[in-house]
C-alpha positions in Angstrom: -5.4 -30.0 17.9 -2.6 -27.0 17.9 0.7 -27.6 19.8 2.3 -25.5 22.1 4.6 -24.3 19.9 2.2 -23.6 17.0 0.4 -21.2 19.7 4.0 -19.6 20.7 5.0 -16.2 20.2 8.0 -15.9 18.7 10.5 -15.3 21.2 12.2 -11.7 21.4 15.1 -10.4 22.8 17.2 -13.7 22.8 20.7 -13.2 21.6 21.4 -15.6 18.9 23.7 -18.8 20.3 23.5 -17.5 24.0 23.4 -19.7 27.1 19.9 -19.7 29.0 21.1 -18.8 32.2 24.2 -16.9 33.2 24.5 -15.5 36.4 28.1 -13.8 37.2 29.1 -12.5 40.5 26.2 -11.8 42.2 25.7 -10.2 45.1 22.8 -9.3 47.4 22.7 -6.9 50.9 19.3 -6.7 52.8 20.9 -3.4 54.4 23.5 -4.5 55.9 23.5 -8.5 55.9 24.4 -10.4 53.3 22.0 -12.9 50.5 24.2 -14.1 48.5 27.7 -13.3 47.6 30.0 -13.3 44.4 27.4 -16.1 43.1 28.0 -17.6 39.0 26.8 -20.1 37.2 25.3 -21.2 33.8 22.6 -23.3 32.9 21.8 -24.5 29.3 18.4 -24.9 27.9 16.6 -28.0 29.2 18.2 -28.2 32.2 16.3 -29.2 35.4 18.6 -28.3 38.4 17.7 -28.4 42.1 18.5 -25.1 44.7 19.4 -26.5 47.9 20.8 -25.2 51.1 20.1 -24.1 54.4 16.9 -21.2 54.4 18.5 -18.2 55.3 21.0 -19.8 52.3 19.5 -17.1 49.5 17.8 -19.6 47.3 14.3 -17.5 47.4 16.8 -14.3 46.8 18.4 -15.7 44.0 15.0 -16.6 42.3 13.9 -12.9 42.9 17.2 -11.6 41.3 16.6 -13.8 37.8 13.0 -13.3 37.4 13.6 -9.3 38.0 11.7 -8.7 40.9 14.6 -7.7 43.2 17.6 -6.0 41.3 21.3 -7.4 42.9 24.0 -5.0 44.6 26.5 -6.3 42.3 26.7 -8.6 39.3 24.6 -10.0 36.2 22.0 -11.5 35.3 21.3 -12.9 31.7 18.6 -14.4 30.1 19.7 -15.8 26.5 22.2 -12.6 26.3 20.1 -10.2 28.2 18.8 -8.8 31.3 16.1 -10.4 32.6 14.0 -7.5 32.7 14.0 -7.5 28.8 12.3 -10.7 29.1 8.7 -12.0 29.5 9.7 -15.7 29.3 10.7 -16.0 33.3 7.8 -17.8 35.3 8.5 -17.1 39.1 5.8 -19.6 41.2 6.5 -18.5 44.4 6.5 -20.6 48.3 2.8 -21.5 49.0 2.5 -19.5 52.4 3.5 -16.2 50.3 -0.2 -16.6 48.1 -3.7 -15.4 49.6 -5.8 -18.7 48.7 -8.8 -16.7 50.3 -9.0 -14.0 47.2 -12.1 -14.6 44.8 -10.7 -16.3 41.6 -11.3 -19.4 39.4 -8.6 -21.7 38.3 -9.1 -20.2 35.1 -8.7 -16.8 35.9 -5.3 -17.5 37.7 -3.5 -19.2 34.3 -5.6 -16.2 32.6 -3.0 -13.5 34.8 0.0 -15.4 32.6 -1.0 -13.7 29.8 -1.4 -10.2 30.8 1.8 -9.2 29.9 1.0 -10.4 26.4 -2.5 -8.8 26.6 -1.8 -6.0 27.5 -3.5 -3.0 29.8 -7.5 -2.6 29.1 -7.5 -5.2 26.9 -9.7 -8.6 26.7 -8.2 -11.9 26.1 -8.2 -13.1 22.5 -9.1 -16.5 21.5 -5.5 -17.1 20.7 -4.9 -16.2 24.6 -7.9 -18.6 25.7 -6.4 -21.5 23.8 -2.9 -20.7 25.6 -4.8 -21.2 28.6 -6.7 -24.1 27.7 -3.0 -25.7 26.6 -1.6 -24.9 30.1 -4.0 -26.5 32.0 -3.9 -29.2 29.7 -0.1 -29.5 30.5 -1.3 -29.9 34.3 -4.2 -32.2 33.7 -6.2 -29.8 35.4 -8.6 -29.0 32.6 -11.4 -30.6 34.6 -11.0 -28.2 37.4 -11.0 -24.8 35.4 -14.2 -23.0 37.0 -13.2 -24.2 41.1 -12.6 -21.3 43.3 -8.4 -21.5 43.4 -8.8 -22.0 47.1 -11.1 -25.2 47.4 -8.4 -26.9 45.6 -5.4 -29.0 47.5 -2.2 -28.1 47.7 -0.7 -30.1 45.0 -3.9 -29.1 42.8 -2.8 -25.2 43.7 1.1 -26.0 42.7 -0.4 -27.5 39.6 -2.3 -24.2 38.9 0.3 -21.4 39.4 2.8 -23.9 37.4 -0.1 -24.0 34.2 0.0 -20.1 34.9 3.6 -19.5 33.9 3.2 -21.9 31.0 0.2 -20.0 29.9 2.9 -16.7 29.6 5.3 -18.8 27.9 7.7 -19.3 30.2 11.1 -20.7 28.6 12.5 -20.5 32.5 10.7 -22.3 35.4 11.8 -21.2 39.0 9.6 -23.0 41.5 10.3 -21.9 45.0 9.7 -24.8 47.5 6.9 -26.6 45.0 6.9 -29.9 47.0 6.7 -28.8 50.6 3.4 -30.2 52.3 2.6 -32.8 49.0 2.0 -35.9 49.5 3.6 -38.5 47.0 1.3 -38.6 44.6 1.1 -35.1 44.5 4.9 -34.9 44.1 5.2 -37.9 42.0 2.2 -35.6 39.4 4.4 -32.6 39.9 7.7 -34.3 38.5 5.7 -36.4 35.8 4.8 -33.0 34.5 8.2 -31.3 34.6 9.6 -34.1 33.1 7.1 -33.5 29.9 8.1 -29.6 29.9 11.9 -30.8 29.7 10.9 -32.6 26.0 10.0 -28.7 25.1 13.4 -27.2 26.4 12.4 -25.3 28.8 15.0 -24.9 31.9 13.5 -25.4 35.6 15.1 -24.3 39.1 13.5 -25.8 41.7 14.4 -25.0 45.2 13.6 -27.6 48.0 15.1 -29.4 51.1 14.4 -32.5 50.0 18.2 -33.8 49.6 16.8 -37.8 48.4 14.5 -35.7 45.4 17.5 -33.2 44.4 19.6 -36.6 44.0 17.1 -38.5 42.6 15.3 -36.2 39.8 17.8 -33.7 38.6 20.4 -33.1 36.4 22.5 -31.1 38.7 22.4 -29.6 42.0 23.3 -25.8 42.9 24.2 -26.3 46.9 24.2 -22.7 48.3 24.6 -21.4 51.5 25.2 -17.2 50.4 28.1 -18.6 48.4 27.4 -21.3 45.4 29.3 -24.3 47.2 28.6 -26.7 44.2 26.9 -26.7 41.1 27.3 -30.5 39.4 25.9 -33.5 39.3 23.8 -34.9 42.7 26.6 -37.4 43.6 29.3 -34.6 43.3 27.5 -31.5 44.5 26.2 -33.3 47.6 29.0 -34.5 49.0 29.4 -35.1 52.5 32.5 -32.4 52.1 30.2 -30.3 50.0 26.9 -30.3 52.6 29.3 -30.1 55.6 30.3 -26.8 54.1 26.6 -25.7 53.2 25.0 -27.3 56.6 27.9 -26.6 58.9 27.1 -27.6 62.4 23.5 -29.1 61.5 25.5 -32.0 59.0 26.6 -35.5 61.0 28.5 -37.7 59.0 28.3 -40.9 60.0 30.3 -44.5 59.0 28.7 -46.3 56.2 29.0 -48.7 53.9 32.9 -49.8 52.5 33.8 -45.6 52.0 31.4 -44.2 51.5 29.6 -42.5 54.4 26.4 -41.5 55.6 24.9 -38.3 56.4 22.0 -37.2 58.8 21.1 -33.5 58.3 19.5 -31.7 61.1 18.5 -28.7 59.6 17.1 -27.0 62.4 18.4 -23.8 61.2 15.5 -24.0 59.1 13.3 -21.5 60.9 12.0 -17.9 60.4 14.1 -17.3 57.1 11.7 -18.8 54.7 11.7 -15.1 52.6 15.1 -15.1 51.8 
């Protein structure tokens, strides 16, 4: 059986020794309203980073800029040394609420959409494209449901299908926007098991999430964002009470804890009506 590495196209537009993902001074305005302000960071190959912060903090905007969907007002993004538009290796999985699940397509149809840029317009998939699609479905344990209409799947299965689409695209950077929302515990555990397998392939994974416990338990680093970059580092460092207070303001309550470690309670009532940003 061929491996994904054997099936892959040779990467193009990758500058030798360039970091996987670098942002410098990213600023985005919607009309006169700031969504991101002077955000800079660097993420290495194979890292898994949780992007956390209240709704309206700019998490979705950041992902759209990295994916090349949205042009920043100021600042730059470099993916392996080049702008996002030069790459086909960025896989973006939007929030489930932004997808029309009634559209009449099968699981295989959705995953094959990840091959469209490689196949080209008005061309049929080749045997190699079908092999990559089957491999992507195996990676997310969805090969048995390849012919099932997408609308008949559970929320967790739908997330895995869109993850397979990104893998079929031969993504080296995955941007997952709130993939854990609405999933039960087994569904979340399945998703993290898949991400664990992708780590060995050197794929960069950024996951937007509101769950601070999961961010602390399952990620190499945490990016704490509220329009500005509040912190980026190991979970214990990035999710300190001081950083959380800056990010969440009055929605964070610091309570006495055991010893010198305070307990924090987050009442994220600010998270209403701003999911698109």
